[in-house]
C-alpha positions as CSV (number, residue, x, y, z in Angstrom):
1,M,73.9,142.2,124.2
2,N,72.9,138.5,124.1
3,A,71.0,137.1,127.1
4,R,73.2,134.8,129.1
5,P,72.2,131.1,128.6
6,T,71.8,128.8,131.6
7,V,75.0,126.9,132.7
8,D,74.8,123.2,132.8
9,L,75.5,122.4,136.4
10,S,73.8,118.9,136.3
11,P,76.0,116.3,138.1
12,I,77.9,113.7,136.1
13,R,77.3,110.0,136.9
14,V,80.5,108.2,137.9
15,L,80.8,104.4,138.3
16,H,83.7,103.6,140.6
17,L,85.2,100.1,140.7
18,E,87.1,100.0,144.0
19,D,87.3,97.4,146.9
20,S,88.9,99.7,149.5
21,A,86.4,102.0,151.3
22,I,89.1,104.3,152.4
23,D,90.5,104.7,148.9
24,A,87.1,105.2,147.5
25,E,86.4,108.0,150.1
26,L,89.7,109.7,149.3
27,I,89.2,109.5,145.5
28,G,85.7,110.9,146.0
29,E,87.2,113.9,147.8
30,Y,89.3,114.7,144.7
31,L,86.3,114.1,142.3
32,R,84.5,116.8,144.0
33,R,87.2,119.3,142.8
34,A,86.4,118.6,139.2
35,A,84.6,121.3,137.1
36,R,81.1,119.7,137.4
37,P,79.7,118.0,140.5
38,C,79.7,114.2,140.5
39,T,77.4,111.5,141.8
40,V,79.4,108.4,142.4
41,E,78.1,104.8,142.6
42,R,80.7,102.3,144.0
43,V,80.9,98.6,143.2
44,W,83.6,96.1,143.9
45,S,82.6,92.9,142.3
46,R,82.4,91.7,138.6
47,A,78.7,90.9,138.9
48,D,77.8,94.3,140.3
49,F,80.0,96.1,137.8
50,V,78.3,94.3,134.9
51,R,74.8,94.9,136.2
52,A,75.4,98.6,136.8
53,L,76.7,99.0,133.2
54,E,73.7,97.1,131.7
55,E,71.1,99.0,133.8
56,N,72.5,102.6,133.8
57,R,74.2,105.1,131.7
58,Y,77.4,106.7,133.2
59,D,79.5,109.7,132.2
60,L,82.7,108.3,133.5
61,I,84.1,105.0,134.8
62,I,87.0,105.0,137.4
63,A,88.5,101.6,138.2
64,D,91.3,100.2,140.5
65,H,93.7,97.9,138.6
66,Q,94.0,95.2,141.3
67,L,90.9,93.7,143.1
68,P,90.6,90.5,145.2
69,A,88.7,88.4,142.6
70,F,88.7,90.9,139.7
71,D,91.1,93.0,137.9
72,G,91.0,96.3,136.0
73,E,92.0,94.7,132.6
74,A,88.9,92.6,132.7
75,A,86.8,95.6,133.8
76,L,88.1,97.5,130.8
77,A,87.2,94.8,128.4
78,I,83.6,94.5,129.8
79,A,83.2,98.3,129.7
80,R,84.4,98.6,126.1
81,E,81.8,95.9,125.2
82,I,78.8,97.3,127.1
83,A,79.6,101.0,127.2
84,P,82.3,101.6,124.4
85,E,82.0,105.4,124.4
86,T,82.2,105.9,128.2
87,P,85.5,107.4,129.3
88,F,87.5,104.8,131.5
89,V,90.3,106.1,133.9
90,F,92.4,103.8,135.9
91,V,93.2,105.1,139.4
92,S,95.7,102.7,141.0
93,G,98.7,102.5,143.3
94,T,100.3,99.6,141.5
95,L,100.0,100.6,137.9
96,G,103.4,100.4,136.2
97,E,104.4,102.3,133.0
98,D,104.4,99.2,130.8
99,V,100.9,98.2,132.2
100,A,99.5,101.7,131.8
101,V,100.7,102.0,128.2
102,E,99.1,98.6,127.4
103,A,95.9,99.7,129.0
104,L,95.7,102.9,126.9
105,K,96.3,100.8,123.8
106,R,93.3,98.6,124.8
107,G,90.9,101.6,125.1
108,A,91.6,103.1,128.6
109,T,91.2,107.0,128.5
110,D,93.9,107.8,131.0
111,Y,95.3,106.7,134.4
112,V,96.3,108.3,137.6
113,V,98.5,106.7,140.3
114,K,97.1,107.0,143.8
115,Q,100.2,108.8,145.0
116,R,99.3,111.7,142.6
117,L,95.6,112.1,143.1
118,H,95.8,115.8,142.9
119,R,95.9,115.2,139.0
120,L,92.6,113.5,139.2
121,P,90.3,116.6,138.7
122,A,92.2,117.7,135.7
123,V,92.2,114.1,134.2
124,V,88.4,113.9,134.8
125,D,87.7,117.3,133.2
126,R,89.8,116.4,130.1
127,A,88.3,113.0,129.7
128,L,84.8,114.5,129.8
129,A,85.9,117.2,127.3
130,E,87.2,114.6,124.9
131,A,84.1,112.6,125.2
132,H,82.0,115.7,124.4
133,E,84.2,116.3,121.3
134,R,83.6,112.6,120.2
135,S,79.9,113.0,120.7
136,E,79.9,116.2,118.6
137,R,81.8,114.3,115.8
138,R,79.3,111.4,115.9
139,R,76.5,113.9,115.7
140,A,78.0,115.5,112.6
141,E,78.5,112.0,111.1
142,E,74.9,111.1,111.8
143,E,73.7,114.3,110.1
144,L,75.7,113.3,107.1
145,R,74.1,109.9,107.1
146,R,70.6,111.4,107.3
147,L,71.5,113.6,104.3
148,N,72.4,110.6,102.2
149,E,69.2,108.8,103.1
150,T,67.1,111.6,101.8
151,L,69.4,112.2,98.7
152,E,66.7,111.0,96.2
153,Q,64.1,113.4,97.5
154,R,66.4,116.5,97.6
155,I,68.9,115.6,95.0
156,V,70.1,119.1,94.1
157,T,70.1,120.7,97.7
158,A,71.5,117.5,99.5
159,I,74.4,117.2,97.1
160,A,75.4,120.8,98.0
161,E,75.2,120.1,101.7
162,R,77.1,116.9,101.4
163,E,79.9,118.5,99.4
164,A,80.1,121.2,102.1
165,V,80.4,118.6,104.8
166,L,83.0,116.6,102.9
167,S,84.9,119.9,102.2
168,Q,85.0,120.7,105.9
169,L,86.1,117.1,106.6
170,A,88.9,117.3,104.1
171,E,90.0,120.6,105.7
172,L,89.9,119.0,109.2
173,Q,92.0,116.1,107.9
174,K,94.5,118.5,106.2
175,M,94.8,120.5,109.4
176,E,95.3,117.3,111.5
177,A,98.0,116.1,109.0
178,V,99.8,119.4,109.2
179,G,99.6,119.3,112.9
180,Q,101.0,115.8,113.1
181,L,103.8,116.8,110.7
182,T,104.5,120.0,112.7
183,G,104.7,118.2,116.0
184,G,106.9,115.5,114.6
185,V,109.7,117.9,113.3
186,A,109.3,120.5,116.1
187,H,111.3,118.5,118.6
188,D,114.2,118.2,116.1
189,F,114.0,122.0,115.3
190,N,114.1,123.0,118.9
191,N,117.0,120.6,119.6
192,L,118.9,122.2,116.7
193,L,118.1,125.8,117.9
194,T,119.0,125.1,121.5
195,P,122.7,124.8,121.1
196,I,122.8,127.6,118.5
197,V,121.0,130.1,120.8
198,G,123.1,129.0,123.8
199,S,126.4,129.2,122.0
200,L,125.5,132.6,120.6
201,D,124.6,133.8,124.1
202,L,128.0,132.6,125.5
203,L,129.9,134.3,122.6
204,R,128.0,137.5,123.2
205,R,129.1,137.6,126.8
206,R,132.8,136.5,126.2
207,L,133.3,138.9,123.3
208,E,132.1,142.1,125.0
209,G,133.9,145.1,123.7
210,D,134.4,143.5,120.2
211,D,132.0,145.7,118.3
212,R,132.3,143.8,115.0
213,S,131.8,140.4,116.6
214,Q,128.8,141.7,118.7
215,R,127.1,142.9,115.4
216,L,127.6,139.4,113.8
217,I,126.3,137.7,116.9
218,A,123.3,140.0,117.1
219,A,122.4,139.2,113.5
220,A,122.7,135.6,114.1
221,M,120.7,135.8,117.3
222,Q,118.0,137.7,115.4
223,G,117.8,135.0,112.9
224,A,117.6,132.2,115.6
225,D,114.9,134.2,117.4
226,R,112.9,134.4,114.2
227,A,113.2,130.7,113.7
228,K,112.2,130.1,117.4
229,T,109.1,132.3,116.9
230,L,108.2,130.4,113.7
231,V,108.4,127.0,115.5
232,Q,106.4,128.4,118.4
233,R,103.7,129.5,116.0
234,L,103.6,126.2,114.3
235,L,103.4,124.4,117.6
236,A,100.6,126.7,118.7
237,F,98.6,125.8,115.6
238,A,99.3,122.1,116.2
239,R,98.3,122.4,119.8
240,R,101.7,120.9,120.8
241,Q,103.4,123.9,122.5
242,V,104.3,123.7,126.1
243,L,101.9,126.0,128.1
244,E,102.1,127.2,131.6
245,P,98.6,128.3,132.3
246,R,97.6,130.3,135.3
247,A,94.9,132.7,136.5
248,V,95.3,135.9,134.5
249,D,93.6,139.3,134.8
250,A,93.0,139.8,131.1
251,H,92.2,143.5,131.4
252,A,95.4,144.2,133.4
253,L,97.5,142.2,130.9
254,I,96.0,144.2,128.0
255,E,96.5,147.6,129.7
256,G,100.1,146.5,130.5
257,M,101.0,146.0,126.8
258,I,99.2,149.0,125.3
259,D,102.4,150.8,124.8
260,L,103.9,147.9,123.0
261,V,100.7,147.4,120.8
262,A,100.8,151.2,120.0
263,R,104.4,151.0,118.8
264,T,103.5,147.9,116.7
265,V,100.5,149.3,114.9
266,G,101.7,153.0,114.5
267,S,100.3,156.3,115.3
268,Q,97.6,156.3,112.6
269,I,95.7,153.6,114.5
270,E,93.6,154.6,117.6
271,I,93.6,151.9,120.4
272,R,90.6,151.6,122.7
273,V,90.1,149.2,125.6
274,T,86.8,148.5,127.3
275,A,86.2,145.9,130.1
276,A,83.1,144.7,131.9
277,P,83.1,145.2,135.7
278,D,84.0,142.5,138.1
279,L,85.7,140.3,135.4
280,P,86.8,136.9,136.6
281,P,90.4,135.8,135.7
282,A,91.0,133.6,132.6
283,R,93.1,130.5,132.7
284,V,95.8,130.8,130.1
285,D,99.5,131.1,129.6
286,P,100.1,134.9,130.0
287,G,103.1,134.9,127.7
288,Q,101.4,133.1,124.9
289,L,98.3,135.3,125.3
290,E,100.5,138.5,124.9
291,L,101.9,136.9,121.7
292,A,98.4,136.1,120.4
293,L,97.2,139.6,121.1
294,L,100.2,141.0,119.3
295,N,99.4,138.8,116.3
296,L,95.9,140.1,116.3
297,A,97.2,143.7,116.4
298,V,99.5,143.2,113.6
299,N,96.6,141.7,111.4
300,A,94.5,144.7,112.3
301,R,97.4,147.1,111.3
302,D,97.8,145.5,107.9
303,A,94.1,145.7,107.4
304,M,94.1,149.4,108.1
305,P,96.9,150.8,105.9
306,G,95.3,154.3,106.0
307,G,94.6,154.2,109.8
308,G,91.6,153.4,111.8
309,T,90.6,152.1,115.2
310,L,91.6,148.9,117.0
311,R,89.3,148.1,119.9
312,F,89.9,145.5,122.6
313,A,86.9,144.5,124.7
314,I,86.9,142.0,127.6
315,D,83.8,140.5,129.2
316,A,82.5,137.3,130.6
317,H,79.8,134.9,129.4
318,D,78.2,131.6,130.5
319,V,78.1,128.9,127.8
320,G,75.2,126.4,128.1
321,P,73.2,124.2,125.8
322,D,71.6,127.0,123.8
323,H,74.9,128.9,123.2
324,G,76.1,129.1,119.6
325,M,79.8,128.4,120.4
326,A,81.0,124.8,120.3
327,L,82.4,125.0,123.8
328,R,82.1,122.9,126.9
329,H,79.5,124.3,129.2
330,G,80.8,126.7,131.8
331,R,82.0,130.2,132.3
332,Y,84.4,132.0,129.8
333,V,86.3,135.2,129.5
334,R,85.8,136.6,126.0
335,I,88.6,138.9,124.6
336,S,87.6,140.7,121.4
337,A,89.9,142.5,119.0
338,C,87.9,144.5,116.4
339,D,89.3,146.7,113.7
340,T,87.7,149.0,111.1
341,G,89.8,147.7,108.3
342,C,89.2,146.2,104.8
343,G,87.7,143.0,106.3
344,M,87.5,139.6,104.6
345,D,85.2,138.0,102.1
346,E,83.5,134.7,102.8
347,E,86.2,132.5,101.1
348,T,89.1,134.2,102.9
349,L,87.3,134.0,106.2
350,K,86.9,130.2,105.8
351,R,90.7,129.8,105.2
352,A,91.9,132.5,107.7
353,I,93.2,130.0,110.3
354,E,95.0,127.7,107.8
355,P,98.7,127.7,108.5
356,F,100.7,129.5,105.8
357,Y,97.5,131.1,104.2
358,S,98.0,134.8,103.8
359,T,96.7,137.6,101.6
360,K,99.5,140.0,102.3
361,G,101.8,138.9,99.5
362,V,105.2,137.3,99.4
363,G,107.6,138.3,102.2
364,K,104.9,140.3,104.1
365,G,103.8,137.5,106.5
366,T,104.1,133.9,107.4
367,G,100.4,133.2,107.4
368,L,100.7,131.7,110.9
369,G,99.3,134.5,113.1
370,L,95.7,133.5,113.2
371,S,96.7,129.8,113.2
372,M,98.7,130.5,116.4
373,V,95.8,132.3,118.1
374,H,93.4,129.5,117.1
375,G,95.9,126.8,118.5
376,L,96.3,128.7,121.8
377,A,92.6,129.2,122.4
378,A,91.9,125.4,121.6
379,Q,94.8,124.2,123.7
380,S,93.7,126.4,126.6
381,G,90.2,124.8,126.6
382,G,88.5,127.6,124.7
383,A,88.0,128.7,121.0
384,L,88.7,131.4,118.4
385,H,85.7,132.9,116.7
386,L,86.1,135.3,113.6
387,E,83.5,137.6,112.1
388,S,84.3,139.9,109.2
389,T,82.6,142.0,106.5
390,P,84.4,143.4,103.5
391,G,84.8,147.1,103.9
392,R,83.7,147.2,107.5
393,G,86.4,145.3,109.5
394,T,87.1,142.2,111.3
395,C,86.4,141.0,114.9
396,A,88.4,138.2,116.4
397,E,87.1,136.7,119.7
398,M,89.2,134.6,122.0
399,W,87.1,132.5,124.4
400,L,89.1,131.4,127.4
401,P,87.9,129.3,130.4
402,V,87.4,131.1,133.8
403,A,90.2,130.2,136.3
404,N,89.1,128.9,139.8
405,E,91.8,130.8,141.6
406,A,92.6,134.5,142.0
407,A,94.6,136.1,139.3
408,E,98.4,136.6,139.7
409,D,100.0,140.1,140.0
410,M,100.9,141.1,136.6
411,N,103.3,143.7,137.9
412,A,105.6,141.2,139.6
413,G,107.7,140.9,136.4
414,T,110.7,138.8,135.6
415,P,114.1,139.9,136.6
416,R,116.3,140.9,133.6
417,G,119.8,139.7,133.0
418,V,121.5,136.6,134.6
419,P,120.5,136.3,138.3
420,A,123.3,135.5,140.7
421,T,122.9,132.0,142.2
422,P,125.4,130.2,144.3
423,P,127.3,127.3,142.6
424,A,125.2,124.2,142.6
425,V,125.6,120.6,141.7
426,I,123.4,119.8,138.6
427,L,122.5,116.5,136.9
428,L,121.8,117.3,133.2
429,V,119.8,114.6,131.3
430,D,119.4,114.8,127.5
431,D,119.7,112.1,124.7
432,E,120.8,114.7,122.2
433,E,124.6,115.2,122.6
434,R,124.7,118.6,121.0
435,V,121.9,119.9,123.3
436,R,123.4,118.3,126.3
437,A,126.9,119.7,125.6
438,G,125.7,123.2,124.8
439,T,123.5,123.3,128.0
440,A,126.4,122.0,130.1
441,E,128.6,124.8,128.7
442,L,125.9,127.4,129.7
443,L,125.6,125.9,133.2
444,A,129.5,125.7,133.7
445,D,129.8,129.4,132.6
446,L,127.3,130.2,135.4
447,G,129.6,128.5,137.9
448,H,127.7,125.2,138.3
449,S,129.1,121.8,138.6
450,V,127.5,119.6,135.9
451,T,127.2,115.8,135.6
452,E,125.8,114.7,132.2
453,A,123.6,111.7,131.6
454,S,122.5,110.5,128.1
455,S,119.2,108.9,129.2
456,A,116.8,108.6,132.1
457,T,118.1,105.2,132.9
458,H,121.7,106.6,132.9
459,A,120.6,109.4,135.3
460,L,118.9,107.0,137.7
461,S,122.1,104.8,137.8
462,L,124.2,107.9,138.7
463,L,121.7,108.8,141.5
464,R,121.6,105.2,142.9
465,D,125.5,105.2,142.8
466,G,125.6,108.1,145.3
467,L,125.3,111.3,143.2
468,R,123.2,113.9,145.1
469,P,122.7,117.0,142.9
470,D,121.0,120.1,144.1
471,L,118.8,120.1,140.9
472,V,118.0,117.7,138.0
473,I,117.4,119.3,134.6
474,T,116.0,116.8,132.0
475,D,114.6,116.8,128.5
476,Y,111.1,115.4,128.1
477,L,111.0,113.3,124.9
478,M,113.7,110.6,125.2
479,P,113.7,107.0,124.2
480,G,112.5,104.5,126.7
481,M,111.7,106.7,129.6
482,T,110.4,110.3,129.3
483,G,111.6,113.2,131.5
484,A,108.2,113.3,133.2
485,D,108.7,109.6,134.2
486,L,112.1,110.3,135.3
487,A,110.9,113.2,137.5
488,A,108.4,111.0,139.2
489,E,111.0,108.4,140.0
490,V,113.4,111.0,141.3
491,Q,110.7,112.4,143.6
492,R,110.0,108.9,144.8
493,L,113.6,108.0,145.5
494,F,114.6,111.5,146.8
495,P,111.5,113.5,148.0
496,G,112.2,117.2,147.7
497,M,114.9,117.1,145.0
498,P,113.8,119.7,142.4
499,V,113.4,118.7,138.7
500,L,113.3,121.1,135.8
501,L,111.7,119.8,132.6
502,A,113.3,121.4,129.5
503,T,111.2,120.7,126.4
504,G,110.1,122.3,123.2
505,Y,107.3,119.9,122.5
506,A,104.3,118.7,124.5
507,Q,103.0,115.6,122.6
508,L,102.0,112.7,124.8
509,A,99.9,113.0,128.1
510,G,100.6,116.7,128.7
511,H,99.0,116.2,132.2
512,Q,102.1,114.4,133.3
513,M,103.9,117.8,133.1
514,A,101.3,119.9,134.7
515,S,103.0,119.9,138.2
516,L,106.6,120.2,137.0
517,P,108.5,123.4,136.4
518,L,109.1,123.9,132.7
519,L,111.8,125.5,130.6
520,A,110.9,125.9,126.9
521,K,113.5,125.1,124.3
522,P,115.3,126.9,122.8
523,F,116.4,129.0,125.8
524,R,119.0,131.6,126.5
525,Q,121.4,131.6,129.3
526,A,119.4,134.3,131.3
527,E,116.3,132.1,131.0
528,L,118.1,129.0,132.2
529,A,119.7,130.9,135.1
530,G,116.4,132.5,136.1
531,R,114.7,129.1,136.3
532,I,117.5,127.6,138.4
533,H,117.4,130.6,140.7
534,E,113.7,130.3,141.1
535,L,113.7,126.6,141.9
536,L,116.6,126.7,144.4
537,A,115.1,129.7,146.1
538,E,111.7,128.1,146.3
539,Q,113.3,124.9,147.6
540,G,115.2,126.7,150.3
541,S,118.0,124.4,149.4
542,T,121.4,124.5,151.1
543,I,123.6,124.5,148.1
544,R,126.6,122.1,148.7
545,G,128.5,123.7,145.9
546,V,131.5,122.4,144.1
547,A,133.8,120.3,146.3
């Protein structure tokens, strides 16, 4: 057992450009909710802002956009000249979408409107994490530069190390290219699958009793589900999947899926589970974590065709400066899945997380299992670590950040079937006509009254003309105005009106969606009905129904 390294709890230094003492105090309250403690130095004039940057080093700059004799755009230009690597976050009550987008293009890290300051701790944590990643990248580039400077003295050995670094860089570039390509087509794939899955679901219900039709529909649905799983795995690798992270008792989750794992790996493999006492909860999407663990179990099964042992172990570790993992300093839950199988050689281990790389042969796997696990861990703020020895087995470790809140009850479960919900008036917003029409049909079949809108602008026009739905269901990625932007405007105009975001792809500023209820595309009618039931029940809404 390795000794636990010291956790880095040193405060981060924040330079806050804000002329309002009241706003500065309120923002300071939210800053104290970030993962690391903060010391804040407030300035409100151009001269003091410049002097502070020239005399001190800061981990983060937070700036208002409008000041009496100074503005945030000028502050951003000054900061990028004096401290180009320091994260810069706008916190303003007057920042419009066009201004915010332009600010991001000019080098701002992020922005938060003062009406949604609850997002500030997450924005700060992410900005610091991204700055840490850039610092690590620069460190690697500096090491490469030093290698080149000593090339004449160590011609044979430098060349080898340089080729290794370049090879890693090429692999990273290849992964990034695949990720961008995957994310770009995933939205279209999910929009194609959504009406297919929805239509099959309706046909299945309407053709009950027709055995031949039910068999054909089941075969088609099985194919659609496999396509959905394939897209989800690609999105997981690309870190573009829509996650709903929450506090999860990892031990309870694994214990709850042991029967499923046992059926998956077969009776020849013994499954053992060990857990350290007093484990903190992990922050992760529980459904995606279950899928990741099943992928690891399948890999272990394929590595042990003659049987063996699969051991899951859960413990917690502190990650500090001396820790070997390239993780942000803090506390993590480690979930290990170790098998006694054939193991991997060094070359296979290097390529194990590449998408579509597989040693199982044609037709025996997609080569996306470990890619998905790696993507989930990284997108959750953790990492995947693999160790393997030929003939002695493989250990896969998922490192997930510890959650600040208590774990949710894993036994609560999700109601099966289509929950009964009184008829509601629903505004459905999607720029894809096929997706919109298919979803409208699902909603009408549930008894709801549906008004369709082809864009966020169209939806807002309907609302301003007097439409008062019980619920707004909107796509995320739409031309002009995203679903998250629409949700914010709906909440501003009609406080309390619930908005459900239906999406299959989290690309830009995922933090915008953090506080919104999500429905992942493609979805079945039961999933759609369940989400509607939850939202209207939570809202305590008096359903007006169909007039």
